[in-house]
N, C-alpha and C positions, 0 to 999 in steps of 0.2 A: 524624243522628250515627251514626258507624260502630259496629259491634259491639264489645263490651268484650273486650279482650285483656289478660289478666293479665300476660303477659310484657312486652308493650309498655308497659303502665302502670307496671310496676316500673322499667323502664329510663328512662322519662320522669321519674319521681319522683327517681331517683338523679341524673339530669342537673340537675333543679331544685335538689336539695340541694347539688350541687357548684358551681352558679352563684350560690347565695345569698350575701349579704354575710357576712363573717366576724364573728361575734359575740364579745364579750369572754368569755374563759374564766372559770370559777368561781375565786374566790379560794381560796387555800390556807388551811388551818387556822392556819398560822403567821401569815399576814397578819391574819387575824381576831383572833387572840390579841394581836397587836401593836397593833392599832388600837383595842382596847376597854380601858377602864379597869376595874379590878376592886376599886376601893375601896368602892363602894357595893353590891356584890353578894357574897353569901356564896360562898366558894370551896370546892369539894368535890374531894377527891383520889380518883381511882379508877385501876384498873390500866390500863396502856397495852397495847393488843393487840400480839401478836407479829408480827414481820415475815414469818413464814411464810405462804404463800398460803392453805393449807388452814385453819390456825388463825385467820387473819384473817377468813375467811368465817364460821367457827363463832362467833367473838367478835361479829361484826356481827349475826348472827342472834340470839344470846343477848342482845345489848344491845337489839335491837329488842323482843324479848319482855319484857325487864326494864322498859322504859319503860312498858309497859302495866299493870304491877302497881302496888301502892300505894307511896308514898314510903318507908315504913318498911322494906318488903322490899327496895327498891332500895338504900337506905343500908346495910342489913345485908349484902347480897350484895357490895356494893362494898368494904365494910370487910374482909370475909373474903378477898376476892380480893387486896386490897392487902397483908394480912398474909402471904398465901401467896406472892406473887410479889415483893413489895418493889420496886415499880417507881419510876420517877422521877415525882414528882407533877406534875399538869397542871391548869391552871385550867379549870374548867367554866363555860361561859356558857349560860344557858338560852335566849338568843336565837339561838344558833348552830344551823344546820340539822343534821339527823341525818347527812347525808353528810359534812359538814365535821367532825363530832365523831368519825366513824369513822376519819379519816385520822390516822395516828400522827405525832407530832412527832419530828423528828430531834434526837438528843442533841448532835450536833456543832454545830448552828446556835444562835446566840445572838440574843436579841431586840435589834433595833436601837434605839439610844438617840438617834440624830440626828434633828433636826427635818426634816420633809418639807415641800416646797414645793407639794405637790399636795393641797389641802384637799377635793377632790371625793370622796375615799374615805370621809371621815367622813359625807358626805351619803348615800353608798350604804349604809353600815352602818346609819344611822338608818332608811333606807327599808326595808332588809331586816328590821330588828327590829320594824317596825310591821305586818308581814304576819301575819295570824292564820289558823290552819288551820281548815278547815270539818270539823266532827265529824258523822259520819253513822252510821247503824246497820247499814251493810253491804248495804242493799237497793239494787241497781243496776237501774234500769228498762231495758227493751229499747230503747235509743236507736236501734239499727240498723234497727228496724222503722218508724221515722218516715218520712214521705214526703220526697222530694228537696227540694221547695220549703221545707218547714219546716226541714230541716237546713241549707239554704243561708242562711236568715234567721238561724238560731242562730249559725252560724260568722261571718257578716258582722257581727253585733252583738258577738260576743265578741272579734273580732280588730281592731276599729276603735280607733285608726288603724293601718294597716299601715306607714305611713311618716310622718315628721314633716311637718306642713304648711308649716313655715317653712324648714327645712333640707333636706327631702326625703330625709333619711337613713332607711334601713329600720329598723323597730322589731322587737322580739322576736316580734311577732305573726306575721310571715312564717314564722319557724322553727316556731312552734307549729302553724300550718296544715299545714305539711309533715308534722309528726309525726302530726297527726290523719289526714291522707290515707294514711299508712302504717299506721295502727292497725287500720282495718277497711275492708273492701271497700265497704261501704255509705257510709262517710265520704269515700271518695276523691274522687268528683266534686263533692259539695257543698263540700268544703274547698278544692279547686282552683278552683272557681267564685268563692268569696270572695276568693281570692288574685289571680285574673286579672281581676276586675271593674275594678280600678284598679291595675295592676301597678306595683311599685316599679322605677324605672329607674336608680337610683343604687346601686352604682357603675356606671360606664359599660359595663363588660363585660356586665352584665345586660341592658341595652338592646340590645346587639348580639346576644346569644344569643336574645332574644325575637324579633328580626327573623328569625333563622335558623329558629326554631320556626314562625313564621307562613309562611315561604316553603316549608316542607316539605310533602310530599304529604299531604293530610288523611286519605287512606285508610290510611296507614301509622301513624296515631296512634290512641290509644285514645279520645280525646275531641276534640271540635271546639273548639280553643282560639281560633279566630278569632271565634266567636260569643260567647265569654265576656267579651271586652274591651269595656267600655262607656265608660270615661273614661281619658284620658291627661293627666297633669299633668307637663310636661316642664320641668326646670330647664336652661335654655340653657347656662349656664356649666359645668355638670357633665356634660352628656349630649351635646350636639350641637356646641358651639363648638370642641372640640378633637378630635383624631383618636386612635384607639386603636391602639397598635402591632400591626401585622399585620392590622388590619381597616379602617383609615382612618376617615373621618368617618361618622357615623350617617346613613343614607339615610332621611329622613322619608317619602319616597314609598313605599318598601317597607314601612315600619312602618304606614302608614295605609291603603293601597289595599286590603288584604285584610280590613278590619274592617267588616262589614255593620251592626253594632249600635252603632257609635261615636256617642255623644251629646255628650260633654263633651271639648273640646280646649282646653287652656290652657297657654300658654308663659310662664314666669317668668324673671326675671333678678335676681340678688342686688342689682344697683345700683338697681333700682326699689323695693326694700323698705326698711323702717326700718333705720337712722335717717334715711334720705332725704338724705344728704349727698353723694351721687354722681349727682345728677340731671342735672348738666351734662356729665358725662364721656361720651366717645364709646364706642359699642358697635359692633364691626365686624360681628358676625353680624346678619343681617336675615332676614325671612321669605322662604323660597325659593318661587318660583312653582310648582314641582312639588308642594309641599305642598297647595296649593289644588286642583291637578288631581287629586291622589290621593283627595280627598273625593268626586269625581264619577267616579272610574274604575270601569268595569265590564268584566270579562273577557268577551270574546265567547264563549268556551267554558265559561262558568259553568254549573254544574249545581245547580239549586235543591234537589234531593234530597240533595245532599252538604253543604248549608249554605253554598254559595258566595255571594258578594256579587252580587246581581242588580239593585240599585237604588243611587242615590246616598245618601251619608250625610246625615242630617238632624240637624244640630248643635242642641243646646239651650243650650250655654254656650260663649262665646268671649271672649278677652281681647286687647284692643288695647294695644300699647305704642308710643309715638311713635318711640322709638329703634330698636325691632325692626322697625317698619314701614318706616322710612327714607323716602327720596324716591320709591321705587318704589310704595309704598302710602301716599301722603300723605293728609291729611284730606279733600281734595276727591275722592279715589277710593274712599273708604270706602263711599259709597252704592252704587257699582257692585258692590262685593264683597257687600254685603248683599242685593242683588237676585239673587244666584246661588242655584240650587236648594238647595245645602247650607247656606245661611245664612238663608234667608227665614223659617224656623221657629224662630229663636232666641228663647229665653225669658230668658236672662241674658246680659248683656254688660258688660264693664268697659273703662274708658279710663284709662290710666296715663300720667302725665307729658305731658299736653297743655297747653301754655302759650300765653298771649296773645302773638302775634308782635310783635316790636319793629319798627315801621315808621316811616320819617321823617315829618316833619310835612307835607310836600308830597305824600305818597302817600295813596291812598285806602285806607280800612279794608277788609281782606280779608273781614270778616264771617265769621270762623270759627265763631262761635256759631250762626249760622243754618245754615251748611253741616253742622255736626255734628247739629243738631236735625233737619234734613231726612233725614239718614241713619238716624235713629232712628224716624222716622214710617213708614218702609217696613216695619218689623218689627211686624206686626200682633199677634203673640203675646208681645211683650216685657212681662215682669212684674218683672224684677230688674235694676236699673241701679246700676252702681258707678262712681264717679269717685275717683281716687286721685292725689294730688300734682299737681293740675291747677288753674292759675289761670284756665282757660277757664270754670270754673264761677263765674259772677258774676251780677249783676243782669240782664244781657242774655240769658243762656242759660236761667235758671230758668223764666221764663214760656213758653219754647218747648218744654219737655220734655213727653213724653206724659202724659196724665191717667189712664191705666189702670195705672199702676205699683202693685205690691203690696209691693215691698221696695226701699228706697232706701238707699244707702250713700254718704256723703261722708267720705273719709279724707284727712287732711292737705291740705285745700283752704283756702288762705289768704284767698280772696275771699268766702267765705260769711259773711254778717252776719245777725244775728238779725232785723233789720227786714225785709230782703228775703226771708229764709227764711220768716218768718211770712206774708207776702203769698203766697208760693209755696204754702204749706200750705193756705191758705184756698181756693185755686183748684184744686190738684192733689192734695190729701190725702184725698179721700173714700174711695179704695180702698186706702189704705196699711194693711198689716198689720205691717210691721217697719220700724223706722227706726234706722239705725246712723250715729252722728256721732262719729268718733274723730279726735283730734289736730287739730281745726280751730281755729287760733290766734285767729281773729277772731269765733268764734261763742260767744255767751253763752247763758244760759237765758231770754232775754227773749221767746222764742216760746211758753213754757209757758202763759201765760194764754189763748191761743187754741187750744191743742192739743186739748182736748176737743171743741170745735166743729168744728175743721178736719179732724180724723182720728177720726171716730166708730167706726172698725173697727180701730184700732191695737191690736196685741197685744204687741209687743216694742218697748221703747225702751232703747237703749244709747248711752251717751256716755262717752268717755274724754277728759278734759280735761288730760291730760299732753301736753307738746309737746316737739319735738326742736330742738336747735341747728342752724341752717343751716351753721355752721362750727364745727369742733372747737376752734378757737383762742380763741373768746370765747363768752360766755353771751348768747344772744338767744332764749331759749325762754319768755319771759314772755308772758302773755296780752295781746292787743292791744285788749281791751275795758276800759272803766273799771270797771264793776261787773258781776259775774256775774248778780245778780238784785237788784231794788229791793224795798223792803218793800211797796209798793203793787202789785207785779206778782204777784198771787196765782195759782198754777198751777191749771189746770182739767184733771183727769185723765180720759181716756176710760174708760168703764165696761167696755170689753172688754180692758183691759190684763191680761196674764199675767206679764210680767217687766219690772222697772224696774232698770236698772243705770246708776248715775252715779258715775264714778270721778274722784277728784282735783278735787272742787268747791272752788274757792278764789276769793279776791278778792271777798268779800262781807262785809257787816257782820252783827253779831249779830241785830238785828231782822229782817233779811231771812232769815237761816238759821232763826230761830224760826218765821217765817211759812211757810217752805217745809215744815218738819216738821209744823206744825200743819195744813197743807193735806192732808197724807197721812192724818192722824188723822181729819180731818173727812170725807174721801172714802172712808173704810173701808167704810161701808155700801153704797157704790155701786161697789165693786171686787170683785165676787164671784168673778171668775176669777183674781185675783192669786195667784201661787204663789211668786214669787221677788222679793226686795227686797234690793238691794245698793247701798249708798250709802257713799261715802268723802268726808268733808267736812274741809276745812282751815280753821281759824279762828285768826286772828292776834290773840289776846287773851291776857290773863294766865292762868297755869296754874291758878289757883284758880277763876277764872270758867269756864275751859274744862272743868275737872273737874265743876263743878256743872251746866254745860250738858250734858255727856256723861251724867251720871247721870240727869238729868231726861228727856231725849229718847230715849236708847237704851232706858231702861226702859219708857217709854210705848209706843214703837213695837214692842218685842218683846212687851209684854203684849197689844197689840191685834192684831198680825199673826201672831205665831209660832204654829205649830200645836202644840197641847198634847195631842193624842190619843196614846195609847200606841203604841209601835212594833208592826209586824206580828209575828205569831207565827212563830217559827223552825221551819219544817217541814224535817226532815232527810230525809224520804222522801215519796213521793206516796201511800202507803197510808193509808186513813182510820184514825183513832184513835177509841177509845171516848169519847163526849162526857161530860165531868164536869159538875158543877153549873154552871149558867150564872153568869158573873160579869160585871158591868157596871162599866166604869171610867168614873167621872164626874169631870171636872176641876173643881176647886174653887179659887177665887181668894180669898185672904185678905189681911189687912193685912201689907205688907212681904214677901209671898210671891208670886212671879210665877205659879206654878202648882203644884198638888199633886193627888194622885189618891187617891181613896178607893174601895176595892173593896167593893161591896155584894153579898152573896150573895142570890140570889133563888131561892126554892123553885120546883119545877115548877108550871107554870100549872094553876090549878084554876078551876072555875066559881064565879063570884062570885054569891052569893045576893042576893036583894033586901034581906035584913036587913043584910048587910054594906054595901050601898050606902046604906041609910038611916042606918047608924051612922057612916059616913064623912062624911056631911053635917053631923053635929052637932059637928064640931070647931070650936072658936072661932077665927075668923080674927083677932080682936083680940089674943088671947094669942100666936098664932103670929107676928104682925107685931111685937109688942113684944119677943119673945125672939130674933128673927132679926137677924143681923148680916151684914155684907158677907162673902161667901165661906163662911158657916156656915149649915147648913140648920136649919130651925125644928123644934122638938120640941113635943109637946103637954105641957101642964102636968099636975101631979099631980091637980088638980081635974078636968080633962078625963078623965084615966084613971079616976078614981073614978066619974064619970058613966057612962062607957062600960061599966064593970064592973057597975054596979047597974042598968043598963038591962034591963028585963024582956024587951024584944023584940030584944035584941042577939044576935049569933051565938055559937056555942060558943067556949070559951076556946082551942081548938086553932086555929081559923081566924082569931082576932083578930090574932096577930102577923103573919100573912101580909098581911092588908089594911093593917095599920099600916105594914109595910115598903113596900108598894106606894105608899102615900100619901107616905111619906118620900122615896121615889125620885123621885116627881113634883116634890116641893118642891126637891130637889137640882137637878134639871134646870132648874127655873125660876130658881133663885138662882145657878147657876153662871155665867151670862152668855154662854153659847154658844147653847143651843137657843132661848132667848127673851131677846133683848137688853133692857137696862134702858132703858126709854123713859118719858116722862111718862104715856103711856096705861097702862103696866104698873103704875106706882106708884099711879095713881088707882084701879085695880081692887082694890087691897088693902083699901080702905075701903068697898067696895061692900056690897050687901045680903047678909046671911048665908044667904039662900035659894039662892044660887048654889053649886054643888058645888065641891069642892076640885080636882077634875080639870080644871075649865074655867078657873079663875082662879088666879093666883099668890097665895100666902098671906103672902109675906115682902117687905118693902120694905127694901132696903139703906140704910144710913145714908149721907147725903151727906157727902163728904170735901172738898168745895170746889166752886168754880164750874165748871159743865160736867161734873161727875163723874157726875151722874145720866144724862146723855145719851151717855155713852161706849159705843161699840159695839165688841164684841169680834169681830174678824174671824176669827182663829184658823185660817187655811187656808194660810198660807205655809210651805212646806217649808224655804225658805232665807230667813233674815233676817240679813244681814251688814251691820252698821253700824260705822263707824269715824270717830271725830272726834279729830283731833290737829292738830299744827302742824308736821308734817314737810315739809321742802322737797322738792317732786317732783324726781326724778332719772331719767335714762334707765335706769340700772342700779342699782336699790336693793340695798343690802347688809344682811345680817342677821348674827346671831351665828355661824351656821355658816360664813360666809365667813372668819372670823378664828380658826377652831379648827384645831388641828394634827391631821393624820390619823394620826399615830403618837405613841407615848409621848414626852413632852418630855425626859425624862432627869433631871429635877430633883425626883424624889420624895423623901419623907422617908427619912432614913438609918435602916437597920434594924440597925445595929450590926456589920455585916460589910462589909469592903472587898473587893469582887470584883476579879479580875484582878491580884492581888498575886503576882508571881512572884519576889519577893526582889530585885528590881532597883531601885536608887536612882533617884530622879527627876533628880538632878543628878550 
């Protein structure tokens, strides 16, 4: 990389700023005041700052200082100012930002009273009001001293995603990275690296300017931009299908040939995406041959010391589309492309819109399934396979797929059936880590009984059972299977699961749904790695029965899987603090209460004498077990206290509370249901011999509340437990309350006794 030149870097950053997509400007304070209702919020009148520039700056500074003081002083100062200047009152909104509150309202403008047809502003206001400011104590670490690699990871994590993965429109993260690059010299290259790792190419002008930057002489630039680009996700319809006035069509050869570290190259088209109703329409643009040549292009005068490309690109990810491939790269020529040096090391590959050919009865079957499978077997490093909107995924293709797959995705494939898919998993699922099955209209949950045996290493299971209409004129998005799951098809979950996500589970009976949820409860002891549980079920039963079903199973699943540990401590700085008395938070479960926390203060650790140990063994287990209840720790009786106090060999009075508190803490841990689950072995230990110490055996046996309650295992490790049981009809575009809210004041508020706008003119 060439030496750092501050002047060149400044010019490049200015050029990047000018080429970035235009972001929406901040709303004026008038729009914020018009879009928010003030009925439920207390209104405070305060002086409006003067329009003079100098006085505006003074008022802004004084207002900033005033907000740091107590509310009483702020109110007193504002009231004095209002009496002194007698300004026009203005509504104060605590959710409005400081910059918006500093802007004065124009007296000539009136609040609009007409209804607006743009409801998206209300959503933006709600989103802005939910942002909370981080309070810190003013300690700023020396971030600029961190190594380049650590700063790159920080910026990459903080800026994801730089653009939307569906529309490819740039997000605000790109602007933020540019500001970080201009903030500090040490931040410049890490921030630009995070921006150029997968650069946004929308709008089209940014893609053309990126080509000009890559074609420039690397010695004249402050950084090696060619080495920073590792992934290109190109939207064909917005980037390469049309020409830019003054520049023409984007040359993919010039975009790719200079990139030595390019690993991911994927081309998308909006007609291949959901709702998948344009799969039969023709696409004029196809893969150009120079694009494949650019991957293997090497400049004869390349200088490795300057970071020039000296070897072919080794792609790790590629995406095939049947319409973008056209006749030039048909399915029988895919294997030839895979044998090229730039494709032979592929780890992820996707096939979009590959359909079974319609052949006459007298013609021979072209056997496209075998041709496609042979093109996959030449990729020895293939781990991630994606099929989307393809009828070619059927009972013929599934047995021919590679057995070394780790991540498999079937999206909107109509020919995938549970019976064939279960057979496929038994022979090809030993290495699977992630399984994604979305919008497959013929696939039910009938493969779950063999999932644990077929996929012993599975970590992620995702299914979205919402479907799309093939035609917009009529409804044909109903499932093609008779039942989602039968009562006798008990799921077997792999013990390595970390995330379960099942969306829009429908077309099943109540016994099957109860069996499904009960299988999760029964498998809780064998799912130690489960951290996310998201299930949305649809039951077509009466609302009373559905409410009872919801209360029963949602409460049980949340009680068993939801993490009940306290949130992490909020550290406002990295400097160590003085350690106060140690506090241990112990979750306690009681009747009708899902979780509660009791804080027990423990004195500093002291050496336990032998007399204390001897005294602790004299606690009566029988009295503790009789007094204990579910979720309530056991205490010693008055008789036991008297025995302990009259014991001649007992410890001093000062040390007795400490040992007693220690024993109570152990009892709490045993009866809380987390550290030691309630099992038959645990309950039998309560009546064991009294010679056993209290620290080794539990002292309390919870009362049984019903069948199976004694064997309930509290998992308590899931950060996300989202359960929804309703009878809502699945739709492609679900609406909520915000979609029907006006973005501005409706104009029909209660009359305040004054008629505004009366100029003495009669209406007739």
